[in-house]
C-alpha positions as CSV (number, residue, x, y, z in Angstrom):
1,M,-0.2,0.2,-0.2
2,A,1.4,3.6,-1.1
3,V,1.0,6.5,0.8
4,Y,-0.5,9.9,-1.1
5,T,-0.5,13.3,0.0
6,V,-3.2,15.2,-1.8
7,H,-2.6,19.1,-2.7
8,E,-5.3,21.6,-4.2
9,P,-4.5,24.2,-6.6
10,P,-4.4,27.7,-5.2
11,T,-7.0,29.1,-7.7
12,R,-10.2,27.4,-8.4
13,T,-12.0,27.5,-11.6
14,E,-15.3,27.8,-12.1
15,D,-16.2,24.3,-13.0
16,G,-15.8,22.3,-9.8
17,L,-15.3,19.0,-11.4
18,G,-12.2,20.7,-13.9
19,H,-10.8,21.9,-10.5
20,T,-10.6,18.4,-9.1
21,E,-8.4,17.3,-12.2
22,R,-5.8,19.5,-11.2
23,F,-5.5,18.0,-7.7
24,A,-1.8,16.9,-7.3
25,F,-1.4,13.4,-5.6
26,V,2.2,12.8,-4.4
27,R,3.5,9.4,-3.6
28,D,5.5,9.1,-0.3
29,G,8.5,6.7,-0.5
30,F,11.7,6.5,-2.9
31,S,11.7,8.1,-6.1
32,W,13.6,5.7,-8.7
33,P,13.8,8.7,-11.5
34,A,14.7,11.3,-9.0
35,F,17.6,9.0,-7.8
36,L,18.5,8.0,-11.2
37,V,18.7,11.2,-13.3
38,P,18.0,13.9,-10.5
39,P,17.8,17.3,-12.8
40,I,15.8,15.8,-15.6
41,W,13.1,14.6,-12.9
42,M,13.5,18.2,-11.2
43,L,12.5,19.5,-14.8
44,G,9.9,17.3,-15.3
45,H,8.1,18.3,-12.3
46,R,8.9,22.3,-12.3
47,L,11.0,21.9,-9.2
48,W,13.0,25.1,-10.3
49,L,14.4,26.3,-7.0
50,V,15.1,22.6,-6.1
51,L,17.0,22.4,-9.3
52,V,19.1,25.3,-8.9
53,G,19.8,24.2,-5.1
54,Y,20.8,20.8,-6.2
55,L,23.4,22.2,-9.4
56,A,24.7,25.2,-6.6
57,L,25.1,22.1,-4.1
58,A,26.7,20.0,-6.7
59,A,28.7,22.4,-8.0
60,A,30.2,23.2,-4.3
61,L,30.7,19.7,-3.4
62,L,32.7,19.2,-6.7
63,G,35.0,22.2,-6.2
64,V,35.7,21.4,-2.2
65,L,36.5,18.0,-3.3
66,R,39.0,19.5,-6.4
67,L,40.4,21.9,-4.0
68,I,40.9,19.4,-1.2
69,G,42.6,17.3,-3.9
70,A,40.2,14.3,-3.7
71,S,38.8,14.5,-7.1
72,D,38.7,10.8,-7.5
73,A,35.8,10.7,-5.4
74,S,33.6,12.9,-7.1
75,G,31.5,10.0,-8.5
76,L,30.4,9.0,-4.9
77,V,29.8,12.3,-3.8
78,L,27.6,13.1,-6.8
79,G,26.0,9.4,-6.4
80,L,25.3,10.0,-2.6
81,L,23.6,13.2,-3.6
82,S,21.4,11.7,-5.9
83,L,20.5,9.2,-3.5
84,L,19.6,11.5,-0.8
85,V,17.3,13.6,-3.8
86,G,15.7,9.9,-4.3
87,F,14.6,9.5,-0.5
88,E,13.7,13.1,-0.7
89,A,11.6,13.7,-3.9
90,S,8.4,13.5,-2.3
91,S,9.2,16.2,0.4
92,L,10.9,18.3,-2.4
93,R,8.0,18.1,-4.3
94,R,5.4,18.5,-1.1
95,W,7.6,21.7,-0.3
96,T,7.4,23.5,-3.8
97,L,3.8,22.9,-4.1
98,A,3.3,24.4,-0.6
99,R,5.5,27.5,-1.7
100,R,3.3,28.0,-4.7
101,G,0.2,28.1,-2.3
102,W,-1.3,24.6,-2.9
103,I,-3.5,23.1,0.1
104,N,-2.6,20.1,1.5
105,L,-5.7,18.4,1.7
106,G,-4.9,15.1,3.8
107,V,-3.2,12.1,3.3
108,V,-4.4,8.8,1.5
109,V,-3.7,5.1,1.1
110,G,-3.8,2.9,-1.7
111,D,-2.7,0.2,-3.8
112,D,-2.0,2.4,-6.5
113,L,-2.7,6.2,-7.5
114,E,-6.0,5.0,-9.1
115,A,-7.2,3.6,-6.0
116,A,-5.8,6.1,-3.6
117,E,-7.5,8.8,-6.1
118,R,-10.8,6.8,-5.8
119,R,-10.6,6.6,-2.0
120,F,-9.9,10.0,-1.2
121,F,-12.2,11.4,-3.8
122,D,-15.4,9.0,-2.1
123,A,-14.8,10.7,1.2
124,W,-14.1,13.9,0.1
125,V,-17.9,13.9,-1.5
126,A,-19.3,11.9,1.3
127,G,-18.0,14.7,3.6
128,G,-15.9,11.9,5.4
129,P,-12.6,12.1,7.7
130,L,-11.0,14.3,5.3
131,Q,-13.4,17.1,5.7
132,A,-13.7,16.8,9.8
133,P,-13.7,19.8,11.3
134,R,-10.9,21.0,13.1
135,Q,-10.6,21.2,17.2
136,S,-9.7,24.6,18.6
137,P,-6.0,24.9,19.3
138,S,-6.7,26.7,22.4
139,R,-7.5,23.5,24.5
140,P,-6.2,19.8,23.6
141,A,-8.8,17.0,23.4
142,S,-8.9,14.7,26.2
143,P,-9.3,11.0,26.2
144,P,-12.8,9.6,27.3
145,G,-13.9,9.9,30.6
146,R,-10.7,11.9,31.7
147,T,-10.6,15.1,32.0
148,L,-7.6,17.7,32.2
149,P,-6.8,20.1,35.0
150,E,-7.2,23.9,34.4
151,V,-3.8,24.6,34.8
152,I,-0.4,22.2,34.4
153,G,2.6,23.5,36.1
154,L,3.9,24.6,39.4
155,F,1.5,27.6,39.7
156,P,-2.2,26.9,40.9
157,E,-3.7,29.4,39.2
158,P,-3.9,30.4,35.8
159,G,-1.9,33.4,35.0
160,A,0.2,33.7,38.1
161,P,3.1,35.4,38.1
162,S,6.4,33.6,37.1
């Protein structure tokens, strides 16, 4: 079972169904294309800043290796950098989508992309767990049958001087 995060584009079109076709499902896990050909994978996913950062980091690492006289290890260092990109590919995509204003709608699990899409839209249309109301951040939820004291800590009254 694969885990996907679902992202909604920032600008909504008038057509509701057309808008849902633009949702992005980002698979969590290792990406072989990102490992094997990182720059081409980044260009394919329009990760411009990630590509610039990757090229700058690779150039800096190669420059440092040349400076210390360890040019023989450049293949190993670039391989390790590609391995890092392969492991962090989904995080890089999510970061780019968030930077562009896309909204993270939630997480869905499915055997493949089609099953994950079907599961997400079934729950989304039905108003299931992905559309559950959020609790107020002022007070955390307590387990059933237990109540939290009003003040936790050294002072018995709220707002007591420290």
